[in-house]
MARMARMAR-82474 format. One line per 8 residues: their letters; for each residue x, y, z of C-alpha. Coordinates in steps of 0.2 Angstrom, whole numbers, always signed. Layout:
<lumgus>
a = X/Y/Z ~ ...
</lumgus>
This chain:
<lumgus>
lcfaqkdv = +288/+648/+553 ~ +295/+664/+556 ~ +288/+666/+538 ~ +273/+660/+540 ~ +268/+671/+555 ~ +281/+685/+550 ~ +287/+691/+568 ~ +300/+689/+581
fqlkdiek = +301/+672/+592 ~ +314/+667/+606 ~ +325/+648/+606 ~ +308/+646/+615 ~ +295/+649/+610 ~ +302/+642/+592 ~ +307/+624/+602 ~ +286/+624/+610
iapkekgi = +278/+629/+594 ~ +292/+618/+581 ~ +283/+602/+586 ~ +267/+607/+586 ~ +265/+614/+571 ~ +280/+607/+559 ~ +282/+591/+568 ~ +300/+595/+572
tsmsvkei = +307/+585/+587 ~ +311/+597/+602 ~ +329/+591/+602 ~ +335/+596/+587 ~ +325/+611/+583 ~ +343/+619/+590 ~ +352/+612/+578 ~ +341/+616/+564
lqslvddg = +339/+634/+567 ~ +356/+637/+566 ~ +358/+630/+552 ~ +345/+641/+545 ~ +357/+656/+553 ~ +371/+648/+545 ~ +366/+647/+527 ~ +355/+667/+528
mvdtdrig = +338/+660/+529 ~ +339/+667/+548 ~ +342/+681/+557 ~ +345/+681/+573 ~ +353/+693/+587 ~ +358/+696/+605 ~ +347/+709/+616 ~ +349/+707/+631
tsnyfwaf = +350/+691/+639 ~ +338/+684/+625 ~ +341/+680/+609 ~ +329/+683/+596 ~ +325/+677/+578 ~ +316/+679/+563 ~ +315/+678/+544 ~ +304/+689/+534
pskalhar = +297/+686/+516 ~ +305/+703/+509 ~ +324/+696/+512 ~ +323/+679/+505 ~ +315/+690/+491 ~ +330/+704/+491 ~ +343/+690/+492 ~ +334/+681/+475
krkleele = +333/+695/+467 ~ +351/+700/+472 ~ +357/+682/+466 ~ +342/+686/+448 ~ +354/+702/+445 ~ +370/+696/+446 ~ +366/+679/+435 ~ +360/+690/+425
sqfaesnq = +375/+701/+425 ~ +385/+686/+422 ~ +377/+681/+406 ~ +377/+698/+398 ~ +394/+698/+400 ~ +398/+679/+392 ~ +387/+684/+378 ~ +398/+697/+376
kkealqks = +415/+688/+377 ~ +405/+675/+363 ~ +402/+688/+352 ~ +421/+693/+353 ~ +425/+677/+351 ~ +416/+675/+336 ~ +421/+690/+329 ~ +438/+684/+330
idkskigr = +434/+669/+322 ~ +427/+677/+308 ~ +442/+689/+306 ~ +451/+676/+307 ~ +444/+666/+291 ~ +446/+681/+280 ~ +459/+676/+267 ~ +459/+658/+272
edtaeraa = +443/+650/+261 ~ +446/+635/+253 ~ +454/+640/+236 ~ +465/+634/+224 ~ +478/+645/+227 ~ +477/+641/+244 ~ +478/+623/+243 ~ +494/+624/+232
lieelaal = +503/+634/+243 ~ +500/+621/+255 ~ +504/+608/+245 ~ +520/+617/+244 ~ +523/+620/+263 ~ +521/+603/+263 ~ +535/+600/+250 ~ +546/+613/+257
rqkkeqlk = +544/+606/+276 ~ +549/+588/+268 ~ +565/+596/+258 ~ +568/+603/+275 ~ +570/+588/+283 ~ +577/+579/+270 ~ +591/+592/+269 ~ +593/+592/+288
aeidkyre = +597/+574/+288 ~ +608/+574/+276 ~ +618/+586/+287 ~ +616/+579/+298 ~ +627/+564/+290 ~ +641/+573/+287 ~ +642/+581/+305 ~ +656/+570/+309
cdpdviee = +666/+582/+297 ~ +662/+596/+304 ~ +677/+607/+309 ~ +669/+610/+328 ~ +667/+594/+330 ~ +680/+588/+324 ~ +690/+600/+335 ~ +676/+593/+350
mrklyivs = +684/+578/+347 ~ +703/+583/+348 ~ +701/+592/+365 ~ +691/+573/+371 ~ +702/+562/+363 ~ +715/+573/+373 ~ +709/+575/+392 ~ +703/+558/+389
serlhekv = +721/+550/+384 ~ +728/+561/+401 ~ +717/+553/+410 ~ +720/+537/+404 ~ +739/+540/+407 ~ +736/+544/+425 ~ +728/+529/+429 ~ +742/+518/+421
ynifsiks = +754/+527/+431 ~ +744/+523/+446 ~ +743/+504/+442 ~ +761/+504/+440 ~ +763/+513/+456 ~ +754/+503/+466 ~ +761/+487/+457 ~ +778/+496/+462
wakrkfgf = +773/+498/+480 ~ +766/+480/+482 ~ +782/+471/+477 ~ +791/+481/+488 ~ +781/+478/+502 ~ +775/+457/+501 ~ +788/+453/+489 ~ +774/+448/+476
eesridks = +781/+446/+460 ~ +776/+455/+445 ~ +766/+439/+436 ~ +758/+435/+450 ~ +748/+454/+454 ~ +744/+455/+437 ~ +735/+437/+438 ~ +728/+440/+453
fgipedld = +718/+461/+450 ~ +717/+454/+431 ~ +730/+466/+425 ~ +735/+465/+406 ~ +753/+457/+404 ~ +755/+471/+389 ~ +749/+484/+398 ~ +759/+503/+396
yid = +759/+518/+391 ~ +750/+527/+375 ~ +761/+536/+363
</lumgus>
C-alpha cells in the first residue's frame, strides 16, 4: 500500500484503505502494520500526537543492494579462503608423491612401529624385576603389614575387654564374631 502510493499515512487512513484495496480485515491492520515495522519494511515516526507510516521503494532497493554487497563480500572472502586452502593442500602434497621409495619407507615405518610394540610388551613382562617397582612393592608391604598389625591389636584389645566386661570365654567370642582361632601377629 505504502509502496504503491508512495505517500505517508496515518494509522486511521491505512485502516480505511487496507480492507478495500488489499482485502485485509480492519481488525488485523494494526497488527500487520506493527509486524512490517518490526521487520524494517515500513518506517514510522511520531509527529505531535499522530503516528505516520511510510515505505518508499528506494529504501527497499538500498537494503537489497547492501545485502547483495555483503553477500558478495562474504563470497569473495570464502573464495580467498578456498584458494589458500587449495594452495596449502598442493604444498603439502609436494614430497608425498607415490613412489617406490616412499612405499618402501612406509613399509619400514610400519615394521618399526610393530617392533616397538613388541619391545614394549617384552619390557612389561620384566616389569616386576625393575628395582623401582620392587622398592615400591616393598614400601607397600611395610605399610600393609603395619596396618594388619594394628587391626590384629585392635581385635585382641576388644576380645580382652569383652572377657573382662562380660566374662565370655575366648573361644565363644572367636566363634560369635568369626575370628580364626590361629589369629596372631605376623613377624
